[in-house]
Structure formats: structure tokens, C-alpha cells
C-alpha positions as semicolon CSV with decimal commas, in nm:
position;residue;x (nm);y (nm);z (nm)
1;M;11,190;13,235;10,984
2;A;11,351;13,187;10,642
3;A;11,331;12,837;10,495
4;C;11,711;12,806;10,486
5;E;11,737;12,870;10,860
6;I;11,521;12,572;10,952
7;F;11,786;12,340;10,805
8;S;12,066;12,468;11,028
9;P;12,234;12,160;11,183
10;S;12,198;12,291;11,537
11;L;11,824;12,347;11,502
12;L;11,758;12,012;11,334
13;N;11,965;11,827;11,593
14;K;11,769;11,996;11,869
15;Y;11,429;11,879;11,749
16;N;11,496;11,574;11,529
17;R;11,384;11,320;11,785
18;N;11,185;10,998;11,745
19;G;10,810;11,039;11,737
20;P;10,476;10,930;11,585
21;R;10,359;11,021;11,236
22;Y;10,011;11,093;11,379
23;T;9,795;10,921;11,121
24;S;9,586;10,877;11,433
25;Y;9,570;10,990;11,792
26;P;9,609;10,788;12,003
27;T;9,852;10,599;11,779
28;A;9,817;10,229;11,702
29;L;10,090;10,151;11,954
30;E;9,844;10,250;12,227
31;F;9,580;9,999;12,118
32;R;9,471;9,742;12,374
33;S;9,340;9,386;12,337
34;K;9,035;9,212;12,483
35;L;8,780;9,463;12,358
36;P;8,414;9,371;12,302
37;Q;8,343;9,239;11,954
38;S;8,036;9,462;11,930
39;L;8,267;9,767;11,931
40;L;8,241;9,855;11,561
41;T;7,873;9,767;11,530
42;N;7,781;9,994;11,820
43;A;8,008;10,271;11,692
44;A;7,844;10,256;11,348
45;A;7,499;10,286;11,506
46;D;7,608;10,593;11,704
47;S;7,808;10,760;11,428
48;S;7,707;11,093;11,278
49;A;7,946;11,058;10,983
50;K;7,822;11,158;10,637
51;G;7,955;10,846;10,473
52;L;8,217;10,575;10,465
53;S;8,572;10,528;10,343
54;L;8,671;10,167;10,278
55;Y;9,031;10,052;10,314
56;I;9,122;9,699;10,201
57;H;9,459;9,551;10,284
58;I;9,613;9,315;10,027
59;P;9,917;9,170;10,207
60;F;10,089;8,979;9,927
61;C;10,407;9,080;9,741
62;H;10,596;8,894;9,469
63;N;10,929;9,029;9,597
64;L;11,077;9,150;9,926
65;C;11,183;9,515;9,933
66;Y;11,439;9,548;10,211
67;Y;11,334;9,898;10,321
68;C;10,965;9,813;10,367
69;G;10,795;9,815;10,706
70;C;10,446;9,724;10,583
71;N;10,245;9,420;10,687
72;K;10,322;9,186;10,397
73;I;10,361;8,824;10,284
74;V;10,611;8,748;10,008
75;T;10,495;8,467;9,782
76;R;10,489;8,354;9,421
77;H;10,171;8,148;9,469
78;Q;9,884;8,337;9,312
79;D;9,628;8,095;9,451
80;K;9,696;8,235;9,800
81;A;9,512;8,546;9,689
82;D;9,207;8,334;9,597
83;R;9,195;8,193;9,949
84;Y;9,239;8,542;10,092
85;L;8,947;8,669;9,884
86;D;8,735;8,384;10,020
87;Y;8,793;8,516;10,371
88;L;8,755;8,878;10,266
89;E;8,415;8,781;10,130
90;Q;8,320;8,655;10,476
91;E;8,438;8,973;10,643
92;I;8,266;9,197;10,386
93;A;7,936;9,017;10,445
94;L;7,987;9,036;10,821
95;R;8,071;9,406;10,835
96;S;7,820;9,522;10,576
97;T;7,526;9,455;10,806
98;A;7,632;9,746;11,026
99;F;7,758;9,975;10,748
100;R;7,528;9,905;10,454
101;H;7,329;10,224;10,521
102;M;7,634;10,447;10,484
103;P;7,723;10,575;10,134
104;V;8,078;10,475;10,041
105;R;8,260;10,778;9,902
106;Q;8,618;10,651;9,915
107;L;8,776;10,314;9,842
108;H;9,147;10,244;9,873
109;L;9,348;9,926;9,823
110;G;9,679;9,922;10,008
111;G;9,934;9,664;10,104
112;G;10,159;9,479;10,058
113;T;10,104;9,500;9,685
114;P;9,739;9,537;9,577
115;S;9,848;9,486;9,215
116;F;9,945;9,131;9,320
117;L;9,582;9,049;9,238
118;T;9,507;8,951;8,880
119;L;9,240;9,144;8,694
120;A;9,002;8,854;8,747
121;Q;9,066;8,869;9,121
122;Q;9,026;9,248;9,116
123;A;8,692;9,206;8,938
124;R;8,578;8,952;9,197
125;L;8,665;9,191;9,481
126;M;8,486;9,485;9,320
127;T;8,177;9,271;9,260
128;L;8,171;9,172;9,627
129;L;8,196;9,533;9,739
130;K;7,915;9,643;9,509
131;Q;7,693;9,363;9,636
132;H;7,736;9,453;10,003
133;F;7,802;9,829;10,017
134;D;7,650;10,144;9,873
135;L;7,928;10,255;9,639
136;R;7,844;10,604;9,516
137;P;7,872;10,704;9,147
138;D;8,132;10,969;9,234
139;L;8,342;10,720;9,433
140;E;8,706;10,817;9,486
141;C;8,863;10,481;9,403
142;S;9,239;10,440;9,446
143;I;9,497;10,162;9,445
144;E;9,869;10,126;9,520
145;L;10,077;9,968;9,244
146;D;10,418;9,803;9,216
147;P;10,520;9,900;8,861
148;R;10,727;9,583;8,817
149;G;10,413;9,372;8,784
150;V;10,186;9,620;8,606
151;T;10,122;9,658;8,233
152;T;9,924;9,917;8,041
153;E;9,661;9,646;7,985
154;Y;9,636;9,601;8,361
155;L;9,575;9,976;8,397
156;D;9,302;9,952;8,133
157;G;9,136;9,677;8,337
158;L;9,153;9,873;8,661
159;Y;9,002;10,178;8,495
160;Q;8,715;9,970;8,356
161;L;8,650;9,836;8,708
162;G;8,607;10,190;8,837
163;Y;8,950;10,285;8,970
164;N;9,026;10,649;8,901
165;R;9,341;10,710;9,110
166;I;9,668;10,523;9,127
167;S;9,980;10,546;9,341
168;I;10,306;10,402;9,207
169;G;10,611;10,325;9,418
170;V;10,918;10,481;9,257
171;Q;11,137;10,538;9,566
172;D;11,460;10,602;9,369
173;I;11,573;10,547;9,009
174;T;11,946;10,493;9,082
175;P;12,059;10,134;9,004
176;K;12,296;10,115;9,304
177;V;12,020;10,228;9,540
178;Q;11,769;9,990;9,384
179;A;12,009;9,698;9,421
180;A;12,069;9,780;9,790
181;I;11,697;9,778;9,866
182;N;11,621;9,481;9,635
183;R;11,387;9,677;9,412
184;I;11,516;9,681;9,054
185;Q;11,271;9,852;8,822
186;S;11,267;10,038;8,492
187;T;11,219;10,416;8,493
188;S;11,107;10,411;8,129
189;H;10,839;10,156;8,219
190;I;10,710;10,381;8,499
191;E;10,704;10,673;8,254
192;E;10,496;10,459;8,017
193;L;10,251;10,365;8,293
194;V;10,205;10,725;8,410
195;A;10,154;10,853;8,055
196;H;9,901;10,576;7,984
197;A;9,712;10,643;8,307
198;H;9,679;11,008;8,213
199;H;9,579;10,916;7,859
200;I;9,295;10,676;7,950
201;G;9,144;10,907;8,210
202;F;9,279;10,842;8,560
203;S;9,208;11,164;8,749
204;S;9,510;11,142;8,978
205;V;9,853;10,979;8,971
206;N;10,074;10,980;9,280
207;L;10,439;10,879;9,280
208;D;10,613;10,771;9,603
209;L;10,972;10,874;9,677
210;I;11,192;10,794;9,976
211;Y;11,495;10,992;10,095
212;G;11,757;10,849;10,328
213;L;11,794;10,520;10,137
214;P;12,135;10,348;10,111
215;H;12,388;10,505;9,873
216;Q;12,173;10,809;9,797
217;T;12,365;11,128;9,717
218;L;12,248;11,477;9,634
219;Q;12,337;11,420;9,270
220;T;12,160;11,087;9,231
221;F;11,848;11,194;9,417
222;R;11,829;11,509;9,209
223;A;11,818;11,283;8,904
224;T;11,530;11,091;9,062
225;L;11,342;11,414;9,129
226;S;11,401;11,531;8,773
227;A;11,269;11,203;8,629
228;V;10,959;11,215;8,846
229;Q;10,895;11,581;8,770
230;S;10,905;11,508;8,396
231;M;10,622;11,254;8,439
232;A;10,396;11,534;8,572
233;P;10,205;11,337;8,839
234;Q;9,930;11,524;9,022
235;R;10,081;11,424;9,357
236;I;10,419;11,321;9,495
237;S;10,480;11,160;9,834
238;L;10,821;11,226;9,987
239;F;10,886;10,991;10,277
240;S;11,179;10,963;10,512
241;Y;11,331;10,615;10,527
242;A;11,285;10,486;10,883
243;H;11,567;10,243;10,955
244;L;11,434;10,018;11,232
245;P;11,609;9,683;11,183
246;Q;11,516;9,576;11,535
247;R;11,149;9,580;11,424
248;F;11,174;9,484;11,055
249;A;11,398;9,187;10,980
250;A;11,441;9,267;10,610
251;Q;11,604;9,599;10,699
252;R;11,894;9,407;10,852
253;K;12,009;9,344;10,495
254;I;12,078;9,719;10,468
255;K;12,412;9,797;10,627
256;D;12,428;10,101;10,851
257;E;12,736;10,233;10,670
258;W;12,540;10,246;10,343
259;L;12,293;10,498;10,483
260;P;12,332;10,876;10,447
261;Q;12,449;11,040;10,767
262;A;12,207;11,275;10,943
263;G;12,354;11,586;10,780
264;L;12,327;11,446;10,428
265;K;11,978;11,311;10,493
266;S;11,863;11,661;10,593
267;Q;12,022;11,800;10,277
268;L;11,839;11,541;10,066
269;M;11,509;11,648;10,220
270;E;11,585;12,019;10,181
271;M;11,684;11,976;9,817
272;A;11,377;11,767;9,738
273;M;11,144;12,023;9,894
274;Q;11,306;12,305;9,700
275;V;11,303;12,118;9,368
276;L;10,939;12,016;9,398
277;Q;10,821;12,360;9,505
278;Q;11,016;12,523;9,222
279;A;10,843;12,280;8,987
280;G;10,507;12,420;9,101
281;Y;10,406;12,163;9,363
282;Q;10,247;12,281;9,687
283;Q;10,362;12,104;10,002
284;I;10,073;11,927;10,174
285;G;10,105;11,857;10,542
286;M;10,453;11,731;10,613
287;D;10,538;11,478;10,340
288;H;10,307;11,522;10,040
289;F;10,318;11,754;9,740
290;A;10,039;11,835;9,497
291;L;9,982;12,058;9,197
292;P;9,787;12,374;9,290
293;E;9,469;12,257;9,116
294;D;9,468;11,925;9,303
295;E;9,193;11,890;9,562
296;L;9,446;11,830;9,843
297;A;9,614;12,160;9,764
298;K;9,278;12,337;9,752
299;A;9,170;12,181;10,082
300;Q;9,489;12,294;10,253
301;R;9,449;12,650;10,123
302;H;9,091;12,654;10,257
303;G;9,184;12,497;10,592
304;D;8,979;12,181;10,517
305;L;9,257;11,922;10,504
306;H;9,222;11,609;10,720
307;R;9,443;11,317;10,819
308;N;9,362;10,952;10,893
309;F;9,526;10,609;10,881
310;Q;9,560;10,643;10,502
311;G;9,734;10,981;10,524
312;Y;9,603;11,318;10,409
313;T;9,249;11,340;10,273
314;T;8,985;11,594;10,181
315;Q;8,701;11,390;10,330
316;G;8,747;11,402;10,703
317;E;8,373;11,370;10,763
318;L;8,380;11,000;10,669
319;D;8,414;10,701;10,898
320;L;8,688;10,458;10,797
321;L;8,620;10,085;10,776
322;G;8,929;9,866;10,735
323;L;8,892;9,522;10,579
324;G;9,151;9,246;10,562
325;V;9,445;9,137;10,773
326;S;9,587;9,410;11,005
327;S;9,341;9,673;10,875
328;I;9,236;9,950;11,114
329;S;8,891;10,106;11,135
330;A;8,813;10,449;11,275
331;V;8,440;10,482;11,342
332;A;8,302;10,761;11,563
333;N;8,522;10,749;11,877
334;V;8,643;10,393;11,820
335;Y;8,961;10,251;11,668
336;A;8,961;9,876;11,596
337;Q;9,227;9,663;11,431
338;N;9,194;9,321;11,269
339;P;9,442;9,041;11,354
340;K;9,789;9,128;11,222
341;T;9,884;8,779;11,098
342;L;9,718;8,593;10,814
343;N;9,665;8,280;11,024
344;G;9,513;8,490;11,303
345;Y;9,282;8,663;11,054
346;Y;9,167;8,332;10,906
347;A;9,118;8,178;11,249
348;A;8,907;8,471;11,364
349;L;8,673;8,429;11,068
350;D;8,663;8,051;11,105
351;G;8,581;8,069;11,475
352;D;8,358;8,279;11,694
353;G;8,626;8,486;11,866
354;G;8,557;8,791;11,655
355;L;8,770;9,010;11,431
356;V;8,855;9,294;11,669
357;D;9,206;9,201;11,777
358;K;9,288;9,530;11,950
359;G;9,188;9,895;11,952
360;C;9,065;10,168;12,180
361;V;8,765;10,381;12,269
362;L;8,866;10,745;12,276
363;S;8,812;10,937;12,596
364;R;8,701;11,300;12,590
365;D;9,062;11,401;12,646
366;D;9,168;11,181;12,353
367;E;8,913;11,350;12,127
368;I;9,029;11,697;12,228
369;R;9,394;11,613;12,169
370;R;9,311;11,436;11,842
371;Y;9,144;11,753;11,716
372;V;9,438;11,971;11,821
373;I;9,700;11,743;11,665
374;Q;9,503;11,704;11,343
375;Q;9,463;12,080;11,305
376;L;9,835;12,129;11,345
377;M;9,932;11,836;11,122
378;C;9,701;11,950;10,843
379;N;9,679;12,327;10,861
380;L;9,970;12,437;11,085
381;T;9,728;12,641;11,296
382;L;9,503;12,603;11,597
383;D;9,217;12,843;11,665
384;F;9,148;12,851;12,038
385;S;8,795;12,978;11,985
386;A;8,713;12,682;11,758
387;V;8,837;12,439;12,026
388;K;8,630;12,618;12,289
389;R;8,315;12,603;12,073
390;Q;8,354;12,234;12,003
391;F;8,468;12,109;12,344
392;A;8,362;12,382;12,590
393;I;8,707;12,419;12,744
394;D;8,939;12,707;12,822
395;V;9,230;12,609;12,596
396;E;9,495;12,810;12,776
397;E;9,397;12,655;13,108
398;Y;9,345;12,301;12,975
399;F;9,679;12,298;12,794
400;A;9,878;12,514;13,033
401;D;10,163;12,263;13,058
402;E;10,168;12,198;12,684
403;L;10,183;12,570;12,601
404;Q;10,474;12,601;12,841
405;R;10,656;12,321;12,657
406;L;10,607;12,507;12,328
407;K;10,816;12,802;12,443
408;P;11,144;12,668;12,298
409;F;10,975;12,640;11,956
410;V;10,853;12,999;11,990
411;N;11,192;13,123;12,103
412;D;11,356;12,954;11,806
413;G;11,122;13,135;11,568
414;L;10,933;12,825;11,456
415;M;10,584;12,930;11,562
416;T;10,377;13,191;11,745
417;V;10,147;13,148;12,044
418;D;9,901;13,417;12,151
419;N;9,557;13,447;12,306
420;C;9,392;13,355;11,976
421;G;9,582;13,039;11,901
422;L;9,891;12,875;11,755
423;R;10,052;12,929;11,416
424;V;10,345;12,725;11,289
425;Y;10,551;12,901;11,026
426;E;10,556;12,745;10,680
427;A;10,933;12,696;10,695
428;A;10,894;12,496;11,018
429;R;10,656;12,244;10,857
430;V;10,927;11,975;10,867
431;L;10,919;11,985;11,248
432;I;10,541;11,965;11,287
433;R;10,562;11,614;11,438
434;A;10,790;11,742;11,714
435;I;10,544;12,023;11,786
436;C;10,246;11,786;11,797
437;M;10,431;11,559;12,038
438;Q;10,392;11,828;12,304
439;F;10,017;11,753;12,308
440;D;10,057;11,373;12,320
441;A;9,952;11,254;12,667
442;Y;10,083;10,903;12,594
443;L;10,438;11,021;12,527
444;L;10,474;11,245;12,828
445;P;10,623;11,219;13,080
446;T;10,729;10,857;13,018
447;V;10,869;10,891;12,667
448;N;10,968;10,573;12,484
449;H;11,096;10,711;12,156
450;N;11,254;10,387;12,036
451;R;10,912;10,272;11,916
452;Y;10,909;10,546;11,651
453;S;11,118;10,681;11,365
454;R;11,292;11,017;11,356
455;V;11,065;11,312;11,277
456;I;11,295;11,413;10,989
């Protein structure tokens, strides 16, 4: 199928339903409470992973961005971060007893706004991690930044602490769009930060963009793409704005009539994909782009790309330990989430109730479906023989119903299914979530799509 055909209104309308983003399977919405507090400790003891990825959630933001659906706390009081670090120190000490033996190969600070922390607070956190975990010399160390509160001196400090990758939220450079989402920021300042990061030695810079924001037009978003392209980041994330005001109160400040209609939103996505690919970026998975020499691009070409709660990664052999409020861990066949509110997180550490607020233990069927969905999400293919070797099942028999449900996708020229496996055409990458949904046992037959955003 030609790339232009995938954007036909009739085809997009047919498959553009609500569905998970599949950073995990089962998704976090399937987590259950009242799990044993020994869950993560036992999982770590049983794990065969080659190392550990640490995720630390910093929930604080100086300002409220109306589009955001992240777990966050808006405050101007910097001392709240000191108290939070006090509790993080308790959790780090608690968790390290079970994970100290595992070499840490990835570290990522997300939020909220991780750059809410001062350099002194960042240094305190890094010291704590080094004291309790085995941080490897070749550590992939990344942090998300809000450019409005970041200076070149702050970047210097992060680099000296060991950070070697940054991700900056751009979203859109148009003043009218920025005003509607309450995120006014300087494009020239972002250019300065990116240039400085490259100059002092950061190995990777990612810039986040969002399409479908209020007042976006093809002309204005093309200007955003042009500005970002000129900064030459190694990676670009292109996310669809998920308007879910019933779940996120701040989004109620964005009027429905400000948003691009479905047809225009699809055009924004199509244009962005074309512009970025023409600029030399390779599309990674469904919503990331990377220069050909980037390790994500290499991993995808070699069929080694993986996906977890942090998105696409090259190191799928690592267990993931989440620290901080709302953080999710994925260790062996266990998912475990910390309390989602700050008060709940503090109370759990003050008391003896334990930190595992909810989660799940994957069944054999969950593990099989997780493998299938990850292969499709990352590499657009599924090798039946590989599934048989790993799980000792007859794929065509095990997934007879699912393969039947894929027939409309095959008939529409989006993918092929034969005795060897599945292959989704490159042009159909934008519909990969809809294809993966056919393997989701929690969605079918009782589908509740209102819990999720549109797949496009």
C-alpha cells in the first residue's frame, strides 16, 4: 500500500478507534490492588534480567500546561522537593536491598518536570543513587526538561553529574497555540539550549512535539517542524494530543471548538511524518523519529527494538524499577505501581502498609500476548516460529480467533498473514495500535474504549 492511501478519510475513519498505547501489556488500567508487598522482592530474586533500568518520577511543575495528562503537582515552593527527596531516600534504601546486585544500565528522570529540582537537589539525588545502586560507567542517563526553567549553566551542571541525554518539551512554537495550552516559551531559547547541549557533549537530544493542539493549522505546524529540524536533534517524538477532559481537569480549559477536526488532525500527522522523513529521520515504532545513526534507528533495522513504560528502548533485557510517586516497575513477570498521590506515597513510607499500591502478576497467556504485541509495536512483524520456540504453542491454533479478526486489515492492504507470520506494511505503521488491539484479551469482547485515546 502506498503511504498516501493510508490517509484516505474512509480508511482512517474505519480504524481510528480508542485504544491503548501499549507501553505495557496488560496495560496499567488492568492493575489490581491488595497485592502482597513482597511482590517486587520475590520477582527480583527470580529474575533472569541482565541488568536494571531505573525510572524516577519527579511530580512537581512550576506551571500548569493545560494539555498535560501526567501525574503532577503544580507549586512554586521549592522546599517541597526537599521533602520529596527525603522520602525518595527512604524508598531508594528500601528497594536497593533487593536490586543492589543488578548493574544499572539506564537511568531516566520523568515527571512532572524533573528540571524543577535545583542543581543541588539533583546532586543529592545522584549521590543517593550511587550509594545504593550499582551505576555502570556506561550508564545511559536521561532527563526530561521544561526549557522555561533551564539555563545553559543548568545543562552544564547536569552533564557534570553524569547526564548524557536530554528531552525537551517543545510541543508547538506558535504563540496562539502556546497561549491556549498555557505554555509560553521562547523558540530562540530552546535553540540555544540544544546547541549548548550538543557543544558540551550530550550524546542525544530529543525534542517533543504534539499534533492536534488547539488552533494548529498546517501552515503553523509546518513552521514548528521547520524550527525543530533546524536544531538537528538526534530524536523527535511526535505525539497525538489526547483530549480527555473527563479524566484531566486542566484540559477543560481547552475548548472543543479550538481543536482541529479529525480530518485536519490526520493531515497534520501526515505532513509531519513526510517532513521529518524527508529531513532524514527514520520513523521508530509509531510516534518517534531518529537519525539513521541513532541507536534506536539501528535497533529497529536489526529487529532489536523494545518497548516499556518509558517508551521505545534498545535495552529490552533490563528489568525496570520505578521510584517515586505513581512510578511503575516491571520486574520479571510482575508489574507494580507506587501510590498515585503524594500523600498516599508519603503515608506508605511512614507506615508499614507497603509501597505496592496496585499491579499484576502476568499469566502465561499475558506473557505470550505481551511478546506478540511488543513485536508488532516495535518491528511490525511477528515470526510464528519464534513464538513457537519461546512458548511451545501452535500460533495459528492459539490465536485462531485473533487471526480471523485481522482479515479486514489484510483485505484493506495494511498487512499480510501467512503460515510464517504477520507483516504490517510500513505505510500502515500509524494503525499499529488498532492491529495490536486484536490480540488484547482485556479489550475483547467487552470493549470499553472510553478509557483510552484515539489511535491516531
